[in-house]
C-alpha angles and dihedrals in degrees: 000000000000127000120248090252091076087074088072097036116133096180127217131248109290116244125195120240119268108285102174141027118282140186123212141161093237131019114195118196108208134033099219128111092287096052098042093044088055093043096060102064090039092056092042089055088058099258121143104244130189125186118204114198123184092208127005133314109291092356093124130057093331095057091046096053131106096251090234122135120194142158096227129054127266090232089058139267095250094064089050091049094047093053099040108021132237098298098054094039088055091046090054091053093049092047092048091044088055090050093051089049089050091055091050091050092052091047088056098039093053098030091237109187097217101127093250106184135167110242137166122249122222128205105198142179130201132203085269091070118082123215087014095150094057094046093049095049091053090048094049091050091052093049093048090048089053090055101251125146103246140157139178116252129194094201127038101189093249118127095247134059110283135138136176144103130345116207112197130218103025121136148227133199144152100276095196094050089048097056090044087056091049088050091054090052092048092054087057087054093053097256112152112223114193115191126196090030110125113192112233102183139017119197105187093178090061095031090238139139128191130203128180090270109030148351135244132210114210137174090213130027124198121197102206091165104119087249126026117265119243124014119331134168092234091065091067094071102036121098114212122217141170128220128192137221136198129184128205142179120232128232092204140351134060125300104236115243117220141027111308121194107184113193100212078131091302138322128152119213133190142146133235134190127210113183108309092338120098125201139190119205133192124199124196147090092109116185139163114275112265094028095091125194109210091194097051096111092042092050090054091048091050089048093056091042092057095050107030138042095254117195098179142337122244127176129013125189143146140219137206127237132198116197121198116226094243096044098249129097125257107237129171141013118014127229113282098007124076089184095057123073133180141184120204143130094073097145108192095328098077105134094062095035087049093051091048090045092054091051094047095046094047090053089050093053092047089045092239123147115256121189093218100043096100096041095058099026116150092224097057120121119205107171095168091058101033107033095089094050092045091056093043095051095044091050088050091050091050093049092051091050094048095043097044096045095046101030105045111126122247115240120212094182136007089220090093090064108091131204112295093012129118131199138181110220143158113245118178090345092306123117106230135184107215125188131174114206120226085256090058099253114145118224115191123189138165109273091211111105107229091220102071103340100260119147117258123230129219114252106207096185093060103020092239139126109243127191111220094200106065107353106263112154128193133190123235089273089056096249117144113259098176143328136068098310115110096191138051127252109273115257114236104186129235127327133203 
């Protein structure tokens, strides 16, 4: 399943995997919006920069995003204000506004054809939402307090009853085309981008990274991987979730222009044009990783069908989210290593947070002051705002481990697993992840996640093995798709 942005993909020059040892000033793991944003100022400062990407440029979280850029948070400004207070909530808006402006400046500087456009954002309620007036008034007050240009609107332009808040001067673009344009610019700056080069080990003490085919020595290492690879303290408090998207073409009616957050309880709507074709997309059905909703895509199609004159459905895809316990991302140097940086905890707001993270981390490497470095520092400790989430998430992980190790069904025969199905089962005392392809081929893997030994779950919507503990995902061959795991699920051979 590919996101709608691939329709506008230009692609970048293909580079072979690393085939020999190399030495650089900065090694960046991940060629999404965070990694490429950081790479540009580093290369312009004369540093030798290498970007290692497990897949292709923008093919991870960036390419699966909404393409929406906004100064507030999708979860609302009021909850942020309630947790952090007026001053910090306003700082967040200023930082994110600067990041959106930075994207716009790079689009103009490099003439990136990514359909960047300033658009309003709407936070809307419908008759289905109870206590709507109270919620909207609190949100409006928080947005005004943060300095945003907002107004109440009685009509949103959507073809169903909805009203709420209009936030001016936000933006939209094609995120995949944007990072492809950044990659082209980086090649001109001498940055080496290696695709299909998953990193299998990071040794910060030695300043060394290893792939399947080579190793790199680096003075600085940046983990621009959505969540840090390997084992990190921050993973213990971050819930991991997935959210789904469906696009459609309309038979009649207008395609709504802007960012629409409909609180029913939550759906995000926006339009996208590719050539002469126009699409409407809806994002929603969020759930914790490992608790899979087989009907997620169907529910989104039904949602559009009930509200718009849909002619046909097109793409469907999903994306992963990591939410920090105190509501703000972790950006910068990791505990114990001044040469190792990370960026994570973006929740549903990753395009802007990723841009800001790239700017902050580049300044840290270059030893330049950045006004946001302390606020979002990866080494911060905020027990008053984080403790409850840490406890909740660790209880959840413990429950998963106990339930999955003790409760996995025993399997007498694999014949009960039909084409396209997957199942975790105990066979001869071993926890196995068993999948039968549509062609009938049986693929048997260890069900034990190599990250921290949790048991993976079958994701029927995306035909993947997902770890509910810390977010690692694997394809049906066991290869890492995303998450903190370095290594694949072990292959176990055929079973009768």
